[in-house]
LOPAPA-158915 format. One line per 4 residues: number of its first residue (from 1); their letters; for each residue x, y, z of N, C-alpha, C. Coordinates in steps of 0.2 Angstrom, whole numbers, plus 2048, in hexadecimal, padded with zeros to 3 digits. Layout:
% residues N
NUM) a) X Y Z X Y Z X Y Z | ... $
END
This chain:
% residues 303
1) mtas) DB8 D55 FDA DB3 D51 FD4 DAE D55 FD0 | DAD D5B FD2 DAB D5E FCB DAF D60 FC7 | DB4 D61 FCB DB9 D64 FC5 DB9 D5E FC0 | DBB D59 FC3 DBD D53 FBF DB7 D54 FB8 $
5) rgrq) DB2 D50 FBC DAA D51 FB6 DAC D56 FB3 | DAE D5B FB6 DAD D60 FAD DB2 D60 FA7 | DB9 D5F FAD DBE D5C FA7 DBC D54 FA0 | DB7 D51 FA4 DB7 D49 FA1 DB2 D4E F9C $
9) fgrr) DAC D51 F9C DA8 D53 F9A DAB D57 F94 | DB0 D5C F95 DB3 D5F F92 DB7 D5D F8A | DB8 D56 F8D DBF D52 F89 DB8 D4E F84 | DB4 D4B F87 DAD D48 F83 DAA D4E F7C $
13) avrs) DA8 D54 F81 DA9 D59 F7A DAD D59 F74 | DB2 D5A F76 DB7 D5C F72 DB7 D55 F6B | DB6 D4F F6F DB7 D4B F6B DB0 D4B F66 | DAB D4B F6A DA4 D4B F66 DA5 D4E F61 $
17) fgiv) DA8 D57 F63 DA8 D5B F5D DAD D5B F56 | DB1 D56 F58 DB6 D55 F53 DB4 D50 F4F | DB0 D49 F51 DAC D46 F4F DA8 D46 F48 | DA4 D4D F4C DA0 D50 F49 DA2 D51 F41 $
21) vrlg) DA9 D58 F42 DAB D5B F40 DAF D57 F37 | DB2 D52 F3A DB3 D4B F37 DAD D48 F31 | DA8 D47 F35 DA2 D47 F32 DA2 D49 F2C | DA0 D50 F2F DA1 D55 F2B DA3 D57 F23 $
25) rfeg) DA9 D57 F24 DAF D54 F1F DAC D52 F19 | DAC D4D F1E DAB D44 F18 DA6 D47 F16 | D9E D46 F17 D98 D48 F12 D9B D4E F0F | D9F D53 F10 D9F D58 F0D DA3 D56 F05 $
29) eata) DA8 D51 F07 DAC D4E F03 DA7 D4D EFE | DA3 D45 F03 DA1 D42 EFD D9A D47 EF9 | D98 D4B EFB D93 D50 EF7 D99 D52 EF0 | D9E D57 EF2 DA1 D57 EED DA5 D54 EE8 $
33) agaa) DA7 D49 EEB DA7 D47 EE5 DA1 D45 EE0 | D9B D44 EE7 D95 D40 EE0 D92 D49 EDB | D95 D4E EDC D93 D56 ED9 D98 D54 ED3 | D9E D50 ED5 DA4 D50 ECE DA2 D4A EC9 $
37) gsng) D9F D45 ECE D9D D3E ECA D96 D41 EC5 | D92 D42 EC7 D8C D46 EC2 D90 D4B EBD | D95 D4F EBD D96 D52 EBA D98 D4F EB5 | D9B D4A EB7 D9E D43 EB1 D9A D42 EAD $
41) mnrk) D97 D3E EB1 D91 D3B EAE D8D D41 EA6 | D8D D47 EA9 D88 D49 EA6 D8E D4E EA0 | D94 D4C E9F D98 D4F E9B D99 D49 E98 | D9A D44 E9A D99 D3B E94 D93 D3D E8F $
45) wlmv) D8F D3F E95 D89 D40 E8F D86 D44 E89 | D8A D4A E8E D8B D50 E87 D8E D4E E80 | D95 D4B E82 D9B D48 E7D D95 D44 E77 | D91 D41 E78 D8E D3A E75 D89 D40 E71 $
49) lpnl) D86 D44 E75 D82 D49 E6E D85 D4A E6A | D8A D4D E68 D8B D50 E61 D8C D4A E5F | D91 D42 E5F D92 D3E E5B D8C D3A E58 | D85 D3A E5D D7E D39 E59 D7D D3A E54 $
53) ftvt) D7E D42 E50 D7C D46 E4B D82 D42 E46 | D87 D41 E4A D8D D3D E43 D89 D37 E43 | D87 D33 E48 D85 D2D E46 D7F D2C E3F | D7B D30 E42 D76 D30 E3D D75 D33 E39 $
57) sifc) D7C D36 E38 D7F D39 E2E D81 D30 E2C | D85 D2F E2F D86 D28 E2C D80 D23 E2C | D7B D24 E2E D75 D1E E30 D71 D21 E26 | D72 D29 E26 D6E D2C E20 D73 D29 E1B $
61) glls) D79 D28 E1A D7D D27 E15 D79 D1F E15 | D7A D1B E18 D79 D13 E18 D73 D13 E14 | D6D D17 E15 D69 D18 E14 D68 D19 E0B | D6F D1D E09 D6D D1F E03 D6D D1B E00 $
65) vvws) D73 D17 E02 D75 D11 DFF D71 D09 DFE | D6D D0A E03 D68 D02 E02 D62 D07 DFD | D62 D10 DFE D5D D10 DF8 D5D D0E DF3 | D64 D13 DF0 D68 D12 DE9 D66 D0B DE6 $
69) ggar) D6A D06 DEB D6A D01 DE7 D64 CFC DE7 | D5E CFF DE9 D59 CFC DE6 D54 D00 DE1 | D56 D05 DE0 D52 D08 DDC D56 D09 DD4 | D50 D0C DCF D53 D0A DCA D55 D10 DC6 $
73) gdtl) D5A D10 DC2 D5E D16 DBE D5D D19 DB9 | D59 D19 DBB D54 D1C DB3 D51 D23 DB3 | D4D D23 DBA D49 D28 DBB D4F D2B DC4 | D49 D2F DC6 D4A D30 DCD D44 D32 DD1 $
77) tgdl) D40 D2C DD2 D3B D2C DD5 D3A D25 DDB | D38 D25 DE0 D38 D21 DE5 D40 D20 DEA | D43 D19 DE7 D4A D1C DEC D4F D21 DEA | D4F D21 DE3 D54 D26 DE3 D55 D2A DE7 $
81) hraa) D4C D2F DE4 D4C D35 DE9 D4F D33 DF0 | D4B D2E DF5 D4B D2C DFA D53 D2C DFC | D57 D28 DF7 D5F D29 DF9 D61 D31 DFA | D5F D36 DF4 D62 D3B DF4 D60 D3E DFB $
85) maiv) D5A D40 DFD D57 D43 E02 D5D D41 E0A | D5F D38 E08 D61 D38 E0E D68 D3C E0F | D6B D3B E09 D72 D40 E09 D72 D45 E0B | D6C D4C E0B D6A D52 E0B D69 D4F E13 $
89) vgmf) D66 D4C E18 D64 D4D E1B D6C D4C E21 | D6E D46 E1D D76 D46 E21 D7A D4D E21 | D79 D52 E1C D7B D58 E1C D7C D5D E20 | D72 D5C E26 D70 D60 E27 D75 D5C E31 $
93) cdal) D76 D58 E31 D76 D53 E36 D7E D55 E37 | D82 D57 E30 D8A D54 E32 D8C D5C E36 | D85 D62 E30 D87 D6B E33 D85 D6A E3A | D82 D67 E3C D7E D64 E44 D84 D64 E49 $
97) dgrv) D87 D5F E48 D8C D5D E4D D91 D61 E51 | D94 D64 E4B D99 D69 E4C D98 D6F E52 | D92 D70 E4F D90 D76 E54 D8C D74 E5B | D89 D6E E5B D87 D6C E61 D8F D69 E66 $
101) arlt) D94 D68 E61 D98 D68 E66 D9B D6B E69 | D9B D70 E66 D9D D78 E68 D99 D7B E6D | D94 D7B E6C D8F D7C E70 D90 D7A E77 | D8F D73 E79 D92 D70 E7E D98 D6D E80 $
105) rtqs) D9D D71 E7C DA5 D71 E7E DA8 D6B E7E | DA5 D66 E7B DA7 D60 E78 DAA D5B E73 | DAD D63 E72 DB2 D5F E6B DBA D59 E6D | DBB D57 E67 DBE D51 E68 DC4 D50 E62 $
109) dfgv) DC5 D4C E64 DCA D4A E5F DC4 D41 E5B | DC3 D41 E5F DBE D38 E5F DBA D3C E58 | DB7 D42 E5C DB0 D44 E57 DB2 D47 E51 | DB8 D49 E50 DBB D4C E49 DBE D44 E44 $
113) qlds) DBE D3F E47 DC2 D39 E43 DB9 D37 E41 | DB5 D37 E46 DB0 D33 E42 DAC D36 E42 | DAA D3E E3F DAA D41 E3A DAD D3F E33 | DB2 D3F E33 DB6 D3E E2D DB2 D35 E2B $
117) ladv) DB4 D30 E2F DB1 D2B E2C DAA D2B E29 | DA8 D31 E2D D9E D2F E2B D9E D34 E25 | DA4 D38 E24 DA0 D3C E1C DA3 D38 E18 | DA8 D31 E18 DAB D2D E13 DA5 D2A E13 $
121) vtfg) D9F D28 E17 D9A D27 E15 D96 D27 E13 | D93 D2E E16 D8C D33 E14 D8E D36 E0D | D96 D3A E0D D98 D3F E06 D9C D3B E00 | D9E D37 E02 DA0 D34 DFD D9E D2B DFC $
125) lapa) D9D D28 DFF D99 D21 DFA D92 D22 DFA | D8E D23 DFE D87 D26 DFB D84 D2A DF4 | D8A D2E DF5 D88 D32 DEF D8B D2F DE8 | D8F D2B DE6 D93 D28 DE5 D8F D23 DE0 $
129) vlly) D8B D1E DE6 D85 D1A DE3 D80 D1D DE4 | D7E D22 DE5 D7A D26 DE1 D7C D28 DD9 | D7E D29 DD7 D81 D2A DD3 D82 D27 DCC | D85 D22 DD0 D86 D1B DCA D7F D18 DC9 $
133) rwal) D7C D17 DCE D73 D13 DCC D6E D1B DC8 | D71 D1E DC9 D6C D24 DC2 D6F D25 DBB | D77 D26 DBE D78 D27 DB8 D7F D23 DB3 | D83 D23 DBA D8A D20 DB7 D89 D18 DB2 $
137) eplg) D86 D14 DB5 D86 D0C DB5 D84 D0A DAF | D82 D10 DA9 D84 D0B DA2 D8A D0A DA0 | D8C D0F DA2 D97 D0E DA1 D99 D08 DA4 | D97 D06 DA9 D9A CFF DAB D9E D00 DAE $
141) rwgl) DA4 CFB DAD DAB CFC DB2 DAC D03 DB2 | DAD D08 DAC DAD D0E DAE DA9 D13 DB1 | DA3 D11 DB3 DA0 D17 DB3 DA1 D15 DBE | DA2 D0D DBF DA2 D0B DC5 DAB D0F DC7 $
145) aaag) DAE D10 DBF DB7 D12 DC3 DB3 D1A DC6 | DB0 D1D DC1 DAF D24 DC4 DAD D25 DC9 | DA9 D22 DCB DA4 D22 DD4 DAA D1E DDA | DAF D1C DD7 DB5 D19 DDB DB7 D1D DDC $
149) lyva) DBA D22 DD7 DBD D28 DD7 DBB D2D DDE | DB6 D2E DDE DB3 D34 DDF DB3 D32 DE8 | DB1 D2A DE8 DB2 D28 DF1 DB8 D2A DF3 | DBE D28 DED DC4 D27 DF1 DC7 D30 DF1 $
153) cgai) DC5 D33 DEA DC8 D39 DEC DC5 D3C DF3 | DC0 D3A DF4 DBD D3C DFB DBE D3C E02 | DC1 D37 E01 DC6 D35 E08 DCC D35 E0A | DCE D36 E02 DD6 D3B E02 DD5 D42 E05 $
157) rlar) DD0 D46 E02 DCE D4E E03 DCD D4C E0D | DCA D47 E0F DC8 D47 E15 DCF D44 E18 | DD3 D41 E17 DDA D40 E1A DDE D44 E1C | DE0 D4B E14 DE3 D50 E16 DDF D54 E1A $
161) fnva) DD9 D55 E1A DD6 D5A E1F DD9 D58 E25 | DD8 D52 E27 DDB D52 E31 DE1 D50 E31 | DE7 D50 E2B DEE D4F E2D DEF D5C E2E | DEB D5B E2A DEC D64 E2B DEB D66 E33 $
165) aaec) DE3 D66 E33 DE0 D66 E39 DE3 D62 E3E | DE9 D62 E3F DEC D5F E42 DF3 D62 E44 | DF4 D66 E40 DFA D68 E3D DF8 D70 E3F | DF2 D72 E40 DEE D79 E3F DEF D7C E46 $
169) tgps) DEE D82 E46 DED D86 E4E DE9 D89 E4F | DE5 D8C E47 DE2 D92 E49 DDF D91 E41 | DD8 D96 E42 DD4 D96 E3D DD7 D95 E36 | DD1 D95 E31 DD6 D95 E28 DCE D99 E26 $
173) knfv) DD0 D9F E20 DCC DA1 E1D DC8 D9B E17 | DCC D97 E18 DCC D94 E11 DCB D8C E10 | DC7 D88 E0D DCA D82 E0E DCC D7E E06 | DD1 D7A E0A DD8 D79 E02 DD4 D71 DFF $
177) glpi) DD1 D74 DF8 DCC D6E DF6 DC6 D71 DF9 | DC2 D6D DF3 DBB D6D DF6 DB8 D68 DFA | DB6 D69 DFE DB2 D67 E03 DAC D61 E02 | DAE D5A E04 DAB D56 E03 DA2 D57 E03 $
181) plaa) DA1 D59 E06 D99 D5A E07 D97 D5E E03 | D9B D66 E02 D98 D68 DF8 D98 D62 DF4 | D9F D5F DF4 D9E D5A DED D98 D54 DED | D94 D52 DF4 D90 D4F DF5 D8B D53 DF4 $
185) gmlv) D8A D58 DF4 D85 D5E DF0 D82 D5E DEC | D89 D60 DE6 D89 D60 DE2 D85 D59 DDD | D86 D53 DDC D87 D4E DDC D7E D4E DDC | D7B D4F DE4 D75 D4E DE5 D71 D54 DE0 $
189) avve) D73 D59 DE0 D70 D5E DDD D6D D5C DD7 | D74 D5B DD4 D72 D58 DCD D6B D53 DCA | D6C D4E DD1 D68 D4B DCE D5F D4E DCF | D60 D52 DD5 D59 D51 DD5 D58 D57 DD0 $
193) aaaq) D5D D5B DD0 D5A D62 DCB D58 D5D DC4 | D5B D58 DC2 D5A D56 DBA D54 D52 DBB | D50 D52 DC1 D49 D4C DC1 D44 D4F DC4 | D47 D58 DC4 D41 D5E DC6 D41 D61 DC0 $
197) aspp) D44 D5F DB9 D43 D65 DB5 D3D D63 DB2 | D3A D69 DAF D36 D67 DAA D36 D69 DA4 | D36 D62 D9E D35 D5C DA1 D3C D57 DA4 | D3E D50 DA7 D41 D50 DAA D47 D4F DA4 $
201) llvq) D4E D51 DA8 D53 D50 DA2 D55 D48 DA4 | D56 D47 D9E D5A D41 D9B D61 D3D DA0 | D63 D3A DA3 D67 D36 DA6 D6C D35 DA1 | D72 D39 D9F D79 D38 D9B D7C D38 DA1 $
205) pmpa) D80 D32 D9F D86 D2E DA3 D8D D33 DA2 | D8F D33 D9C D94 D37 D9A D95 D3C D9E | D8F D41 D9E D90 D4A DA3 D91 D47 DAD | D8E D40 DAA D8F D41 DB5 D95 D3E DB3 $
209) avls) D98 D3B DB1 D9D D38 DB4 DA3 D3D DB0 | DA2 D42 DAE DA5 D47 DAE DA7 D4E DB4 | DA1 D4C DB5 D9C D50 DBD DA2 D4B DC3 | DA2 D46 DC2 DA5 D42 DC8 DAB D42 DC6 $
213) lvls) DAE D44 DC1 DB6 D46 DBF DB8 D4C DC4 | DB4 D50 DC3 DB7 D58 DC2 DB5 D5A DCB | DB3 D54 DCE DAD D55 DD4 DB5 D52 DD7 | DB9 D4B DD7 DBC D4B DDA DC2 D4D DDA $
217) ylmv) DC5 D51 DD3 DCB D53 DD3 DCB D5A DD8 | DC2 D5C DD9 DC4 D65 DDC DC4 D61 DE3 | DC0 D5B DE5 DC4 D5B DEC DCA D5A DED | DD1 D58 DEA DD8 D55 DEB DDA D5B DE9 $
221) stir) DD8 D5F DE7 DDC D66 DE2 DDC D6C DE9 | DE3 D70 DE7 DE5 D74 DEB DE1 D7B DEB | DDC D7B DE8 DD6 D82 DE8 DD4 D83 DED | DD2 D8A DEE DD0 D8C DF4 DC7 D8E DF4 $
225) ypsf) DC6 D89 DF6 DBF D8D DF7 DBD D90 E01 | DBA D96 E00 DB9 D9A E06 DB5 D95 E0B | DB6 D96 E14 DB6 D93 E16 DAE D94 E19 | DAE D9B E1A DAC DA1 E1C DA8 DA0 E25 $
229) ktvr) DB0 D9D E28 DB2 D9C E30 DB2 DA1 E34 | DB5 DA8 E2F DB6 DAE E32 DB1 DB3 E2F | DAC DB2 E2E DA8 DB9 E2A DA3 DB9 E32 | DA3 DBF E30 DA0 DC4 E36 D9A DC5 E36 $
233) lepr) D94 DC5 E3A D8F DC7 E39 D8C DCD E3A | D8D DD1 E32 D90 DD6 E34 D88 DDB E2E | D87 DE0 E2F D81 DE1 E29 D84 DDD E21 | D87 DE1 E1E D85 DDC E19 D89 DD7 E18 $
237) twla) D8A DD1 E1D D89 DCA E1D D82 DCA E1D | D7D DCB E21 D76 DCB E20 D73 DCD E1A | D77 DCF E17 D73 DD1 E10 D76 DCE E0D | D7B DCB E0C D7B DC4 E07 D79 DBF E08 $
241) alll) D78 DBC E0E D74 DB9 E10 D6B DB9 E0E | D6C DC0 E0E D64 DC1 E0B D64 DBF E04 | D69 DC3 E01 D67 DC2 DFA D69 DBA DF6 | D6C DB5 DFC D6D DAF DFB D66 DAB DFA $
245) vagg) D63 DAC DFF D5D DAB E03 D58 DAC DFC | D58 DB3 DFA D54 DB3 DF6 D54 DB3 DEF | D5A DB0 DEB D5C DAD DE6 D5A DA7 DE6 | D5B DA2 DEB D59 D9C DEC D50 D9B DEC $
249) gwva) D4C DA2 DED D46 DA1 DEB D44 DA2 DE5 | D48 DA4 DE3 D45 DA8 DDC D48 DA1 DD7 | D4D D9E DD9 D4F D97 DD4 D4A D92 DD8 | D47 D91 DDB D43 D8B DDD D3C D8F DDA $
253) ltlg) D3C D96 DD9 D32 D96 DD8 D34 D97 DD2 | D3A D97 DCC D3C D95 DC6 D3C D91 DC5 | D41 D8A DC6 D42 D86 DC3 D40 D7F DC9 | D3E D7F DCF D3D D7B DD1 D45 D7C DD6 $
257) pgwv) D3F D77 DDE D42 D76 DE5 D49 D75 DE4 | D4A D6E DDE D4F D6D DDD D55 D6F DDA | D53 D74 DD8 D5B D78 DD4 D5C D7D DDA | D5B D7E DE0 D5E D82 DE5 D64 D80 DE8 $
261) llay) D65 D7A DEA D6B D76 DEC D6F D77 DE6 | D6F D72 DDF D73 D77 DDA D76 D7D DD9 | D71 D82 DDA D74 D89 DD9 D78 D8A DDF | D79 D88 DE4 D7B D8B DEA D82 D87 DE8 $
265) vavy) D83 D81 DE6 D8B D7F DE7 D8C D82 DE0 | D88 D82 DDD D8E D84 DD5 D8F D89 DD8 | D8B D92 DDB D8D D96 DDB D94 D96 DE0 | D95 D90 DE5 D9A D8D DEA DA0 D8C DE6 $
269) lvfg) D9D D88 DE1 DA4 D86 DDD DA7 D8C DD7 | DA2 D90 DD6 DA5 D95 DD1 DA8 D98 DD2 | DA7 D9C DDA DAB DA1 DDC DB2 D9D DE0 | DB3 D96 DE0 DB8 D94 DE3 DBC D96 DDD $
273) lvae) DBA D92 DD7 DC0 D91 DD2 DC0 D99 DD0 | DBD D9F DCF DC0 DA6 DCC DC3 DA8 DD0 | DC2 DA7 DDA DC7 DAB DDB DCD DAA DDD | DCF DA0 DD9 DD5 D9D DD9 DD8 DA2 DD2 $
277) llar) DD3 DA0 DCE DD7 DA4 DCB DD9 DAD DC6 | DD5 DAE DC9 DD9 DB6 DCC DDF DB7 DD0 | DDD DB2 DD3 DE3 DB4 DDC DEB DB0 DD7 | DEA DAA DD2 DF1 DA9 DCF DF4 DAE DCB $
281) lqgr) DED DB2 DC8 DF0 DB8 DC0 DF2 DBD DC6 | DEF DC0 DCA DF3 DC5 DCD DF7 DC1 DD1 | DFB DBE DD4 E03 DBA DD4 E00 DBC DDC | DFB DBC DE0 DFA DBC DE7 DF5 DB9 DEC $
285) lpel) DF8 DB2 DE9 DF6 DAC DEC DFC DAA DF1 | DF9 DAA DF7 DFE DA8 DFD DFC DA1 DFD | E05 D9F E02 E05 D97 E02 E00 D93 E04 | DFF D8C E05 DF8 D89 E05 DFA D87 E0F $
289) daep) DF5 D8C E10 DF4 D8B E17 DF0 D84 E1A | DF1 D82 E1F DEF D7C E21 DE8 D7E E25 | DE2 D7A E23 DDB D7B E27 DDC D7B E2C | DD6 D7E E30 DD5 D7E E36 DD4 D75 E3A $
293) papg) DD3 D78 E41 DD1 D6F E43 DCC D72 E46 | DC7 D6B E43 DC0 D69 E45 DBE D6D E4C | DBB D70 E4F DBC D70 E54 DB6 D6A E58 | DB3 D64 E56 DB0 D62 E58 DAF D5A E54 $
297) pael) DAA D59 E53 DA6 D56 E4E DA4 D5A E4A | DA9 D5A E40 DAB D60 E3D DA3 D60 E39 | DA4 D68 E39 D9E D6A E35 D9E D69 E2C | D99 D6C E2A D94 D6B E22 D9C D6C E1D $
301) ldk) D9E D71 E20 DA3 D73 E1C DAB D72 E1E | DAA D70 E24 DB1 D6D E27 DB5 D68 E21 | DB2 D65 E1D DB4 D5E E1A DB7 D63 E13 $
END
């Protein structure tokens, strides 16, 4: 009798232990699934973060267009100045979205495409409307054509970049054609510098139209411009950066803050043209290499 009760107690204990083990496994699996779901939600929120900078850039472009449309074209006071500053803020947002994507490891093809669409608005349409309201409007349909050509060439530049990025597998030292943010920076810099000159420079429609045409050509050309993506943080790199900052400070103190951006962009444009000319004269121009794929929403100089 005692032995029978002992066997029954043993079987009950084994069954109870099995239930406990199964319950423990179920709880462990549920905890792991919950953790995976939590990580998935965090990942989704992180993927939104860099795109927020890109969308902010689009909003800056819209503000610039609205302010340019309601401004008087003979001076750079009020709305035109705000329109120019909105484009500058858009440049900072465009520079940050790619870096945030890399830091959070949320690079995606969606971010690349969204960034290109944002650049058409912020660095294509907005600067063209600003230049048209500031200087090109007296030319009538020809001024409108010059502004429209700038937007079209900027869109072509971005489309070519996306195609080349999809076919390229490694980093490149050069951009093929002038990046559209720098073309927009040149237009904004010219408008601001002319207004901050002492006395302010008079608006000249024809030089403004020529500038628009030149920038349009440079964007769709095959002229190489340095990307600085392979630059290492070495002592000479820090020295060059220090010289650039010192030069910008001297320009700001001598001519005014509005001339700093103009000086930087002008130096970049001239450097690319001179380097291209020397390479052609020496016969060492390499084959056209595709630009590197953007690691996320593209950076300021990635377009």
